[in-house]
C-alpha positions as CSV (number, residue, x, y, z in Angstrom):
1,M,126.3,126.1,86.1
2,R,129.0,125.5,88.8
3,H,127.1,127.5,91.4
4,L,124.2,125.1,91.0
5,T,126.5,122.3,92.0
6,S,127.1,124.0,95.4
7,L,123.3,124.5,95.7
8,R,122.7,120.9,95.1
9,Y,125.2,119.9,97.7
10,I,123.4,122.1,100.3
11,D,120.1,120.5,99.3
12,A,121.5,117.0,99.6
13,V,122.9,117.7,103.1
14,A,119.5,119.2,104.2
15,K,117.7,116.1,102.9
16,A,120.2,113.6,104.5
17,G,120.5,115.5,107.8
18,S,124.2,114.5,107.7
19,I,127.3,115.6,105.9
20,R,128.6,112.1,105.8
21,G,125.4,110.7,104.4
22,A,125.1,113.4,101.8
23,A,128.7,112.9,100.7
24,E,128.1,109.2,100.1
25,S,125.1,109.9,97.9
26,L,127.1,112.6,96.0
27,A,130.2,110.4,95.6
28,I,132.5,113.0,97.1
29,T,134.4,113.0,100.4
30,S,132.7,114.3,103.5
31,T,135.8,116.6,104.1
32,A,135.4,118.2,100.6
33,L,131.6,118.6,101.2
34,N,132.2,120.2,104.6
35,R,134.6,122.7,103.0
36,R,132.0,123.7,100.5
37,I,129.5,124.3,103.3
38,L,131.9,126.3,105.4
39,A,132.9,128.4,102.4
40,L,129.3,129.2,101.7
41,E,128.6,130.0,105.4
42,E,131.6,132.3,105.4
43,E,130.4,134.1,102.3
44,M,126.9,134.5,103.7
45,G,128.1,135.5,107.2
46,V,125.8,133.1,109.0
47,P,125.7,129.4,109.7
48,V,123.5,127.5,107.3
49,F,123.5,124.3,109.4
50,E,123.4,123.7,113.1
51,R,126.0,121.0,114.0
52,L,124.5,118.3,116.2
53,P,126.2,115.3,117.8
54,H,124.8,112.9,115.2
55,G,124.3,115.1,112.1
56,V,123.2,118.6,111.1
57,R,120.0,120.5,110.7
58,L,119.1,123.7,108.9
59,S,119.5,126.9,110.9
60,S,116.9,129.7,110.6
61,A,119.0,131.2,107.8
62,G,119.3,127.8,106.2
63,E,115.6,127.4,106.1
64,I,115.3,130.6,104.0
65,L,118.2,129.6,101.8
66,I,116.9,126.1,101.1
67,H,113.7,127.5,99.8
68,H,115.7,129.7,97.4
69,I,117.9,126.7,96.4
70,R,115.0,124.5,95.5
71,N,113.4,127.2,93.5
72,Q,116.7,127.6,91.6
73,I,117.1,123.9,90.9
74,S,113.4,123.6,89.8
75,D,113.8,126.6,87.5
76,M,116.9,125.2,85.9
77,E,115.2,121.9,85.3
78,R,112.3,123.8,83.6
79,V,114.8,125.7,81.4
80,R,116.6,122.5,80.4
81,S,113.3,120.9,79.5
82,Q,112.3,123.9,77.4
83,I,115.7,124.0,75.6
84,A,115.5,120.2,74.9
85,D,112.0,120.7,73.6
86,L,113.2,123.3,71.1
87,S,115.5,120.8,69.5
88,G,112.7,118.2,69.2
89,V,114.1,116.0,71.9
90,R,111.6,115.6,74.8
91,R,113.8,115.2,77.8
92,G,113.2,115.9,81.5
93,H,112.1,114.4,84.7
94,V,108.6,114.2,86.2
95,S,108.2,113.7,89.9
96,I,104.7,112.8,91.2
97,A,103.5,112.6,94.8
98,C,100.3,110.6,95.0
99,S,97.7,108.7,96.9
100,Q,98.1,104.9,97.1
101,A,95.1,104.4,94.8
102,L,97.0,105.7,91.8
103,L,99.8,103.2,92.1
104,P,98.5,99.8,91.1
105,Y,96.9,100.6,87.7
106,F,96.4,104.2,86.7
107,L,99.8,105.7,86.9
108,P,101.7,102.7,85.5
109,H,99.5,102.7,82.4
110,Q,99.7,106.5,82.0
111,I,103.5,106.7,82.4
112,A,104.0,103.8,79.9
113,H,101.7,105.6,77.4
114,Y,103.7,108.8,77.8
115,R,107.1,107.2,77.6
116,K,106.1,105.4,74.4
117,D,106.4,108.7,72.6
118,H,109.0,110.3,74.9
119,P,111.4,107.6,76.1
120,A,114.0,110.2,77.2
121,V,111.7,111.4,80.0
122,T,112.3,109.8,83.4
123,F,109.8,109.6,86.3
124,G,109.8,109.5,90.0
125,V,106.6,108.3,91.7
126,H,106.3,108.7,95.4
127,L,103.6,107.5,97.8
128,R,102.4,110.4,100.0
129,D,99.4,110.7,102.3
130,R,96.9,113.5,101.9
131,Q,98.9,116.0,103.9
132,A,102.5,115.1,102.8
133,A,101.6,115.4,99.1
134,E,101.1,119.1,99.3
135,Q,104.4,119.5,101.2
136,S,106.1,117.7,98.4
137,L,105.0,120.4,96.1
138,V,106.2,123.1,98.5
139,D,109.7,121.7,98.9
140,H,109.9,120.9,95.1
141,S,110.4,117.2,95.6
142,A,107.3,116.7,93.4
143,D,106.1,118.5,90.3
144,L,102.6,117.1,90.5
145,A,100.4,115.9,93.4
146,I,97.4,113.6,92.8
147,V,95.5,113.1,96.1
148,F,92.1,111.9,97.2
149,E,90.3,114.1,99.6
150,P,93.3,116.4,100.5
151,V,93.6,117.8,104.0
152,R,94.6,121.3,103.1
153,M,95.2,123.2,99.9
154,A,96.9,126.5,100.8
155,D,99.7,126.0,98.3
156,F,97.9,123.7,95.9
157,M,96.8,125.0,92.5
158,T,94.2,122.5,91.1
159,L,94.6,121.4,87.5
160,I,91.6,119.0,87.5
161,R,89.3,117.4,90.1
162,V,87.1,114.4,89.5
163,H,84.4,112.5,91.5
164,Q,85.3,109.2,93.0
165,P,82.4,107.3,94.5
166,V,83.2,104.7,97.1
167,H,82.8,101.2,95.9
168,V,82.3,97.9,97.7
169,V,84.9,95.3,96.8
170,M,84.1,91.6,97.3
171,A,84.1,88.1,95.8
172,P,81.4,87.3,93.2
173,H,79.7,84.8,95.5
174,H,79.3,87.3,98.4
175,P,75.6,87.9,99.3
176,L,75.8,91.6,98.4
177,A,77.2,90.9,94.9
178,A,73.7,90.5,93.4
179,K,72.9,94.2,94.2
180,E,73.6,96.9,91.6
181,T,73.9,99.6,94.3
182,I,74.5,98.9,98.0
183,R,73.3,100.7,101.0
184,L,75.7,101.3,103.9
185,S,73.4,99.6,106.3
186,D,73.6,96.4,104.1
187,C,77.4,96.5,104.3
188,L,77.5,96.8,108.1
189,A,75.4,93.6,108.4
190,Y,78.5,91.6,107.2
191,P,82.1,91.5,108.2
192,Y,84.2,94.2,106.5
193,S,87.6,95.7,106.4
194,L,88.7,99.4,106.2
195,P,91.8,101.4,105.4
196,T,93.3,103.2,108.4
197,V,92.3,106.7,109.5
198,P,94.7,108.8,107.4
199,F,93.2,107.7,104.1
200,G,90.4,109.5,102.2
201,V,88.2,106.5,101.9
202,R,88.2,106.0,105.6
203,H,87.5,109.7,106.1
204,L,84.4,109.4,103.9
205,M,83.2,106.3,105.7
206,D,83.7,107.8,109.2
207,M,81.8,110.9,108.2
208,A,78.9,108.9,106.8
209,A,78.8,106.7,109.9
210,Q,78.7,109.7,112.2
211,K,75.9,111.3,110.2
212,S,73.8,108.1,110.3
213,S,74.7,107.2,113.9
214,Y,76.3,104.0,112.8
215,R,79.4,102.6,114.5
216,L,82.2,101.3,112.3
217,E,83.7,98.1,113.7
218,P,86.0,96.6,111.0
219,V,87.4,93.1,111.5
220,I,90.5,94.2,109.6
221,E,92.3,97.6,109.2
222,S,95.3,98.2,107.0
223,D,97.2,100.9,105.3
224,S,97.6,98.7,102.1
225,F,94.7,98.7,99.6
226,E,96.2,95.7,97.8
227,F,96.1,93.7,101.0
228,L,92.5,94.8,101.7
229,R,91.4,93.8,98.2
230,N,93.1,90.4,98.3
231,H,92.0,89.6,101.9
232,A,88.4,90.5,101.2
233,V,88.3,87.8,98.5
234,A,90.3,85.3,100.6
235,E,87.9,85.5,103.6
236,N,84.8,86.4,101.6
237,I,84.2,89.7,103.4
238,I,83.9,93.2,101.9
239,T,86.1,96.2,101.7
240,F,85.9,99.7,100.3
241,Q,87.9,101.5,97.6
242,I,87.6,104.1,94.8
243,P,87.4,103.3,91.1
244,I,90.8,104.7,90.1
245,G,92.5,102.2,92.4
246,L,90.7,99.2,90.8
247,S,91.7,97.4,87.7
248,D,89.6,97.7,84.5
249,H,89.2,93.9,84.8
250,T,87.9,93.8,88.3
251,M,84.5,92.6,87.1
252,T,86.0,89.4,85.9
253,G,87.6,86.5,87.8
254,E,87.7,86.5,91.6
255,M,86.7,90.1,92.4
256,I,83.8,92.5,91.7
257,T,82.8,95.9,92.8
258,R,79.5,97.7,93.4
259,P,79.0,101.4,94.2
260,L,77.8,102.5,97.6
261,D,74.6,104.4,97.5
262,K,75.5,108.1,97.4
263,R,72.7,108.9,99.8
264,D,74.7,107.1,102.4
265,V,78.3,107.9,101.4
266,P,78.7,110.9,99.0
267,A,81.4,110.6,96.3
268,G,84.9,111.9,97.3
269,V,87.0,114.1,95.1
270,L,90.4,113.3,93.5
271,Y,92.6,116.4,93.0
272,M,95.5,116.8,90.6
273,G,97.5,119.9,91.1
274,Q,100.9,121.7,91.2
275,L,102.5,124.3,93.5
276,R,100.7,127.6,93.2
277,G,102.6,130.2,91.2
278,R,105.2,127.7,89.8
279,T,105.7,127.2,86.1
280,L,106.2,123.5,85.4
281,P,108.9,122.0,83.3
282,V,107.8,121.0,79.8
283,A,107.7,117.3,80.4
284,A,105.7,117.7,83.6
285,A,103.3,120.1,82.1
286,R,102.6,117.8,79.1
287,F,102.2,114.8,81.3
288,A,99.8,116.7,83.4
289,A,97.8,117.6,80.3
290,Q,97.7,113.9,79.4
291,L,96.4,113.0,82.8
292,S,93.8,115.7,82.8
293,T,92.4,114.5,79.5
294,T,92.3,110.9,80.7
295,L,90.7,111.8,84.0
296,A,88.1,114.0,82.3
297,N,87.2,111.2,79.8
298,R,86.9,108.5,82.5
299,Y,85.2,110.3,85.4
300,E,82.8,113.0,86.3
301,V,84.7,116.3,86.5
302,S,83.9,118.2,89.8
């Protein structure tokens, strides 16, 4: 496996954009790391990195090489996972790129449930916007991506997709709290906050407003759904989120939710997927199966 060590070194330098920075993370000297790179470049007959005044970046040949390296590393992780599975020891690492809505409740509970039976499996959970999530699959920094209303899906193989209607979030004493389903026009009569433009919920709200000739004028905008929820209660205004980002206990205490009328704002779609054409490591594949079952049981499958 010694050749994989050299490949991991190249990958680390590419990610750090600096030989010195990569050397620190790899716990070797920058001189030794540079020798490894020079030896590889001499073997290949082309420079892998362009040397810059304040770091390095991949050359055209390096861009081709790094794709091969990440495929090799990913394949070895899959093989290790399969071998461990044969011995009855579920090991491995699962890396997930996901929308912010998955972070507060859904993924913590799902990972805890999985690790209860497979404590040797480790996880990496990374917040990525709708566009960056797919790129994380392409560069193998994530095994799975779970995103709401993705921007593009050229390299995305969908494992499951479920409907996520937009909900109004507010304090129990807000005037709209008495309604079972809320029209968009009712919401716009009160102060409200919205997530910023890159988020799927904002995309759905903007599309609905354009279709109805409404003008969205939020009093607060933020890229933090946790802030939006807490601020809505603190100031007794409303905000908008999807069910998977809300606690199962939202209906009690200081916060309640009501669905927006789908005639005004159609439900969005939450996608879970992997890189097209890739075979997932055992741990990632089994965790994906667990998530698929949970999502199918909780929400309407699209």
